[in-house]
C-alpha positions, -999 to +999 in steps of 0.1 A: +117+631+130+131+658+110+121+658+066+159+644+067+146+616+092+117+603+074+137+610+040+164+578+052+131+565+072+114+556+035+144+550+015+148+516+038+110+505+032+118+517-004+148+492-002+130+467+013+101+470-006+127+460-037+146+435-026+117+412-013+097+422-048+105+395-077+084+427-102+061+445-109+059+444-144+017+464-139+035+493-128+073+493-136+070+524-158+057+545-131+084+533-108+107+540-138+090+574-141+094+582-097+130+565-098+143+592-122+126+618-108+142+609-077+177+608-082+182+633-113+150+667-102+141+665-068+162+686-058+155+687-015+141+668+012+107+677+011+105+667-030+124+636-020+098+627+008+074+632-018+084+610-048+094+583-021+064+581-014+047+583-048+070+551-050+061+534-015+025+539-029+028+521-060+046+492-046+019+488-016-007+486-046+009+457-059+009+441-028-019+445-017-029+427-055-004+396-045-030+397-009-060+396-027-050+371-054-032+348-020-068+356-004-089+348-031-071+310-039-074+301-001-110+308+003-116+288-031-096+262-023-110+258+016-147+258+000-139+235-024-124+214+001-160+216+030-177+214-012-163+176-015-165+172+026-198+175+030-211+155-003 
């Protein structure tokens, strides 16, 4: 796999993240900064890959927060239902 293939693969992943995400309010300023870097200042595929990595990390942080909040909600709901049934 060469740099061009890695770049294309990361662009696909980024587009999937952005299509499925409604908003990423806490990180929007960082996302805008890195997108500007990607489209205006990155000169070769190595630089673009670095910037894409930064964008993907931001989206993964947002996704991790969502997964954690869903898990916390699920387990808190499960605990309250178990408590009700034991009474």
